[in-house]
C-alpha positions as CSV (number, residue, x, y, z in Angstrom):
1,M,-37.5,-78.1,18.8
2,A,-34.7,-80.4,20.7
3,K,-34.1,-80.0,24.4
4,P,-30.8,-80.7,25.9
5,R,-31.2,-84.1,27.3
6,I,-29.6,-84.3,31.5
7,F,-29.0,-87.7,32.8
8,I,-28.8,-87.8,36.7
9,S,-26.6,-90.9,37.5
10,S,-26.9,-91.8,41.7
11,T,-27.6,-94.3,44.0
12,F,-31.6,-93.8,44.7
13,F,-32.4,-94.3,48.1
14,D,-30.4,-92.3,50.3
15,L,-30.7,-88.9,46.9
16,R,-33.7,-89.9,45.9
17,Q,-35.1,-86.1,47.5
18,V,-31.8,-84.8,45.8
19,R,-32.9,-86.9,42.1
20,A,-36.6,-85.3,42.7
21,D,-35.5,-82.1,43.2
22,L,-32.8,-81.6,40.3
23,E,-34.8,-83.1,37.8
24,R,-37.7,-79.8,39.3
25,F,-35.0,-77.7,37.8
26,I,-34.1,-79.2,34.9
27,K,-37.0,-79.1,34.1
28,E,-37.8,-75.4,34.7
29,M,-34.9,-74.6,32.9
30,G,-36.7,-76.3,29.9
31,Y,-34.8,-79.1,29.8
32,E,-35.3,-83.0,29.6
33,S,-34.5,-85.2,32.4
34,V,-33.4,-88.6,32.6
35,R,-33.9,-90.7,35.4
36,N,-34.7,-94.0,35.4
37,E,-37.6,-94.1,37.9
38,T,-39.3,-92.4,35.8
39,G,-39.9,-94.2,33.4
40,S,-37.1,-91.8,31.1
41,I,-35.1,-94.7,30.0
42,P,-36.8,-97.8,27.9
43,Y,-35.5,-101.3,29.0
44,G,-36.2,-104.6,26.2
45,K,-35.6,-108.1,27.2
46,D,-32.7,-109.2,24.9
47,L,-29.7,-106.9,27.8
48,K,-29.5,-106.8,31.8
49,L,-31.4,-103.3,33.1
50,E,-28.4,-101.7,34.0
51,D,-27.2,-101.9,30.7
52,Y,-30.1,-100.2,29.0
53,C,-28.4,-97.1,31.4
54,Y,-25.4,-97.1,29.6
55,R,-26.5,-97.2,26.3
56,E,-29.0,-94.5,27.5
57,I,-25.8,-91.9,27.9
58,I,-25.0,-92.8,23.5
59,G,-28.0,-89.7,23.4
60,I,-27.7,-87.4,26.4
61,D,-25.8,-84.1,26.0
62,I,-24.5,-83.9,30.1
63,L,-24.4,-86.1,33.2
64,V,-25.4,-85.6,36.9
65,G,-23.5,-87.3,39.0
66,I,-24.0,-87.5,42.5
67,I,-21.8,-89.4,45.4
68,G,-22.8,-90.0,48.4
69,G,-22.0,-91.9,51.4
70,R,-23.4,-95.4,49.5
71,F,-21.1,-97.2,47.2
72,G,-25.2,-99.2,46.0
73,S,-25.1,-101.5,43.1
74,S,-22.8,-103.2,42.0
75,S,-22.0,-103.8,37.9
76,E,-21.3,-107.2,36.7
77,H,-19.3,-105.9,34.0
78,S,-16.6,-104.5,36.7
79,N,-16.0,-104.0,40.1
80,Y,-17.5,-100.3,39.6
81,S,-20.7,-99.4,41.3
82,I,-23.5,-98.9,38.6
83,T,-23.7,-94.9,39.2
84,Q,-20.1,-95.0,38.8
85,T,-20.0,-96.8,35.6
86,E,-22.9,-94.6,34.7
87,I,-20.2,-92.3,35.6
88,K,-17.2,-93.6,33.5
89,T,-19.4,-94.4,30.2
90,A,-20.1,-90.5,30.3
91,L,-16.5,-89.7,30.1
92,E,-15.4,-92.1,28.0
93,Q,-18.3,-90.8,25.7
94,N,-17.0,-87.5,25.9
95,K,-20.0,-86.0,27.9
96,N,-19.9,-83.1,29.9
97,V,-20.1,-84.2,32.9
98,Y,-20.8,-82.6,36.6
99,V,-19.7,-84.8,40.0
100,F,-20.6,-83.6,43.4
101,I,-20.3,-85.4,45.9
102,D,-21.8,-84.8,49.5
103,K,-19.5,-82.7,51.8
104,N,-19.0,-85.1,54.6
105,V,-17.2,-87.5,51.8
106,H,-15.9,-85.0,51.0
107,S,-14.4,-83.8,53.5
108,E,-13.3,-87.5,54.9
109,Y,-11.9,-88.0,51.3
110,E,-7.8,-86.3,52.8
111,T,-8.4,-88.9,55.6
112,Y,-8.5,-91.5,52.5
113,L,-5.7,-90.2,51.2
114,I,-3.7,-90.2,54.1
115,N,-4.4,-93.2,55.1
116,K,-5.7,-95.5,51.7
117,D,-2.5,-97.9,52.6
118,N,-3.7,-98.8,55.7
119,N,-6.1,-101.2,55.1
120,N,-8.2,-100.6,58.9
121,V,-8.7,-97.4,58.8
122,Q,-13.1,-97.7,59.0
123,Y,-15.0,-94.5,57.4
124,R,-17.4,-93.1,58.6
125,Y,-19.2,-91.4,56.1
126,A,-18.7,-93.7,53.2
127,D,-19.8,-97.5,53.3
128,D,-17.1,-98.8,51.1
129,V,-13.5,-97.5,50.7
130,K,-14.3,-97.7,46.4
131,I,-16.5,-94.8,46.8
132,Y,-12.8,-92.8,47.5
133,E,-11.1,-94.5,45.2
134,F,-13.3,-93.7,42.5
135,I,-13.1,-90.1,43.7
136,E,-9.3,-90.1,43.6
137,E,-9.9,-91.5,40.3
138,I,-12.1,-88.8,38.6
139,Y,-9.4,-86.0,40.2
140,S,-6.7,-88.2,38.2
141,L,-8.4,-87.1,35.1
142,P,-6.5,-84.5,32.5
143,K,-10.0,-83.0,32.1
144,N,-13.5,-83.6,32.9
145,N,-13.4,-83.5,36.3
146,I,-16.0,-80.9,37.4
147,I,-16.4,-81.7,41.1
148,Q,-18.1,-79.9,43.5
149,S,-19.0,-80.5,47.2
150,F,-22.6,-80.3,47.8
151,E,-25.1,-80.3,51.3
152,T,-28.5,-79.3,49.7
153,A,-29.6,-79.7,46.2
154,Q,-30.1,-76.0,46.3
155,D,-26.5,-76.2,46.5
156,I,-25.9,-78.7,43.0
157,T,-28.7,-76.3,41.6
158,S,-26.9,-73.0,41.9
159,F,-23.9,-74.3,40.1
160,L,-25.5,-76.2,37.5
161,R,-27.3,-72.9,37.0
162,E,-24.1,-70.7,36.5
163,Q,-22.4,-73.4,34.8
164,W,-25.4,-73.2,32.2
165,A,-25.7,-70.2,31.7
166,G,-21.6,-69.8,31.1
167,L,-21.9,-72.4,28.2
168,F,-24.8,-70.3,26.7
169,K,-22.8,-67.8,26.3
170,D,-19.7,-69.1,24.6
171,L,-22.6,-70.8,22.2
172,L,-23.7,-67.5,21.1
173,A,-20.1,-66.7,21.3
174,Q,-19.2,-68.9,18.8
175,E,-21.8,-68.1,16.3
176,Q,-20.1,-64.5,16.2
177,K,-17.3,-66.9,15.6
178,R,-18.8,-68.3,12.7
179,E,-19.8,-65.8,10.8
180,N,-16.4,-64.4,11.4
181,Y,-15.1,-67.1,9.2
182,E,-17.6,-67.0,7.0
183,N,-16.5,-63.8,6.1
184,I,-13.1,-64.9,6.1
185,S,-13.9,-67.4,4.1
186,T,-15.0,-65.7,1.5
187,K,-11.8,-63.3,1.2
188,V,-9.5,-66.1,1.5
189,T,-12.1,-67.2,-2.5
190,E,-10.5,-63.4,-3.1
191,L,-7.7,-63.6,-2.3
192,N,-6.5,-67.1,-4.1
193,E,-8.0,-65.8,-7.2
194,V,-5.8,-62.4,-7.0
195,S,-3.1,-65.8,-6.3
196,S,-4.4,-67.2,-9.4
197,T,-3.4,-63.9,-11.5
198,L,0.0,-63.1,-10.3
199,K,1.1,-67.5,-10.8
200,T,0.4,-66.3,-14.4
201,Y,1.7,-63.6,-14.4
202,L,4.4,-64.9,-13.2
203,E,5.2,-67.7,-15.0
204,S,5.3,-65.5,-17.8
205,V,8.4,-63.6,-16.6
206,L,10.4,-66.1,-15.8
207,E,9.8,-68.1,-18.6
208,S,11.1,-64.2,-21.2
209,V,14.3,-64.5,-18.8
210,N,15.6,-67.8,-17.7
211,G,14.2,-70.7,-20.0
212,E,15.1,-73.5,-19.3
213,H,15.8,-73.1,-14.8
214,S,12.0,-71.0,-14.7
215,N,10.7,-74.4,-16.0
216,E,11.9,-76.7,-13.2
217,V,11.4,-74.0,-10.7
218,I,7.5,-73.5,-12.5
219,T,7.7,-77.7,-11.8
220,K,8.2,-77.9,-8.4
221,E,6.6,-75.2,-7.2
222,K,3.4,-76.8,-8.8
223,E,3.6,-79.7,-7.1
224,R,4.0,-78.2,-3.7
225,L,1.1,-76.0,-4.8
226,E,-1.1,-80.0,-5.7
227,Q,-0.2,-81.5,-2.8
228,F,-1.2,-78.6,-0.5
229,H,-4.6,-78.4,-2.5
230,L,-4.9,-82.6,-1.8
231,A,-4.1,-82.4,1.8
232,Q,-6.7,-79.8,2.2
233,K,-8.8,-81.8,0.9
234,V,-8.4,-84.5,2.8
235,F,-8.0,-82.3,6.0
236,K,-12.3,-81.7,5.2
237,L,-13.2,-85.1,5.5
238,G,-15.4,-85.4,9.3
239,Y,-13.4,-88.6,9.9
240,I,-9.9,-86.8,9.5
241,G,-11.3,-84.4,11.4
242,H,-11.4,-86.1,14.9
243,L,-8.3,-88.2,14.3
244,I,-6.4,-83.8,14.5
245,R,-8.7,-82.7,16.5
246,G,-9.5,-85.8,19.7
247,H,-6.6,-87.3,19.6
248,E,-4.2,-83.7,18.7
249,I,-2.8,-85.9,15.2
250,E,-0.8,-83.3,13.2
251,L,-2.4,-83.7,9.2
252,D,0.7,-83.8,7.6
253,Q,0.9,-87.2,10.1
254,V,-2.6,-89.0,9.6
255,I,-1.9,-88.3,5.7
256,D,1.7,-89.7,5.4
257,S,0.9,-93.0,7.7
258,I,-2.7,-93.1,5.6
259,K,0.1,-93.4,2.3
260,T,2.7,-94.9,3.8
261,S,0.1,-98.2,5.3
262,E,-0.5,-101.6,3.4
263,T,-3.2,-103.1,5.7
264,L,-6.1,-101.3,8.1
265,K,-4.2,-102.8,10.6
266,E,-1.0,-100.7,9.9
267,L,-2.6,-97.7,9.6
268,N,-4.0,-98.4,13.0
269,S,-1.0,-99.1,14.4
270,K,1.0,-96.0,13.2
271,L,-1.7,-93.3,14.1
272,S,-2.3,-94.8,17.5
273,N,1.1,-94.8,18.6
274,I,1.5,-91.0,17.1
275,A,-1.5,-90.5,19.4
276,E,0.2,-91.8,22.5
277,E,3.4,-89.9,21.4
278,N,1.7,-86.3,21.2
279,T,-0.4,-87.2,24.0
280,S,1.4,-88.8,26.4
281,E,-2.3,-91.2,27.0
282,E,-2.8,-94.9,26.0
283,D,-5.2,-94.6,22.5
284,S,-5.8,-97.6,20.5
285,M,-7.6,-95.9,18.2
286,G,-10.4,-97.7,18.1
287,C,-13.0,-95.8,16.6
288,M,-11.3,-96.2,13.3
289,F,-13.1,-99.3,13.1
290,D,-17.0,-97.7,12.3
291,K,-18.3,-97.6,8.6
292,P,-18.0,-93.6,8.4
293,A,-14.7,-93.9,9.4
294,L,-13.3,-96.5,7.1
295,E,-15.5,-94.8,4.4
296,D,-13.6,-91.1,5.3
297,I,-9.6,-92.8,5.0
298,N,-10.4,-94.7,1.9
299,K,-11.5,-91.3,0.3
300,A,-8.6,-89.7,1.5
301,R,-6.5,-92.8,0.2
302,K,-8.6,-92.2,-3.1
303,I,-7.5,-88.8,-3.0
304,F,-3.5,-89.6,-3.5
305,N,-4.6,-92.5,-6.6
306,L,-4.2,-95.0,-3.4
307,P,-5.9,-98.5,-3.4
308,S,-8.5,-99.0,-0.3
309,F,-8.1,-100.7,2.3
310,E,-10.4,-103.6,2.7
311,P,-10.5,-104.6,6.1
312,T,-10.2,-108.2,7.5
313,K,-12.2,-111.0,8.6
314,K,-12.0,-109.8,12.1
315,E,-12.1,-106.3,11.1
316,W,-15.4,-106.4,9.7
317,E,-16.8,-108.0,12.4
318,L,-15.6,-105.1,15.1
319,I,-17.4,-102.7,12.2
320,N,-20.2,-104.1,11.8
321,Q,-20.9,-104.5,15.8
322,E,-20.4,-101.0,15.9
323,A,-23.4,-100.3,13.4
324,K,-25.7,-103.0,15.1
325,S,-24.8,-100.3,18.1
326,Y,-25.7,-97.4,16.8
327,D,-29.3,-98.7,14.6
328,I,-30.4,-100.2,18.4
329,F,-29.6,-96.2,19.2
330,K,-31.2,-94.8,16.3
331,E,-34.1,-97.0,16.8
332,K,-34.5,-96.2,20.8
333,I,-33.9,-92.1,19.7
334,K,-37.4,-92.8,17.3
335,S,-39.0,-94.9,19.7
336,L,-38.5,-91.3,23.0
337,K,-40.1,-89.2,19.4
């Protein structure tokens, strides 16, 4: 049976005992702990060591980030530390993230907020002001920024035990809802049959009362129903559902954009603008440049009898790059089994 994979992210030397205690707790819960010092992360020869850590996050379910007073090793790709980049990577991939901050560092963070424009301030509990800048960045996130202070590893494990018990309870509730939805779906099917019968009766009545006008009404309603059914077919496509749930774009906005765009680039621009307008957040819609996404977009085009989008050479490069990254990930997962 598959186990939840929990990635432990922190600096090593100052927090190694906390990391060890946390791994013990995760294993006692029956889950799989992922941390680099125990060989949980497979390293190869083609990339830098830190890049393998970031890629491993693709296959995890939860990341537990622990922030102490040491900045740690800097990432070669940015001004962040490797630990901070791991946390950011998990957030970008919408993983469940829990961030724990050393109690003294957390308390001194308030001092940082008051004096962050003063470069002469010396902080007692953090060896680099970038630690506090990162904490501020996490706090500013609109979601998925669960932050707790801690003194001991037990503070962390007690909090996680309660949180994960809550997640399990939510899962059971969702299973019950799923059964209810299935029952509702059956009822809807029955109602559709009744509706079809009533429609036939109504058309017959209208034709007997006013033949010419009734034909116009019937034709108009048939067209409306046809568009509704086509929209429902589009809604069932996986990537369309992702646009609605993940980017908060309405179904009619997605359909209109797909129908009125001449190129994939134009569609990307339209959906990006709509998502940004609906959420007030920047959204590049990079997820569109993915083979399954493109397939669903072209399926939607086909539903409306429109030609498929043909990506440009640059767009194909982006799509193939994404596919290659996914293939590498699948091979890594196979190697762990």
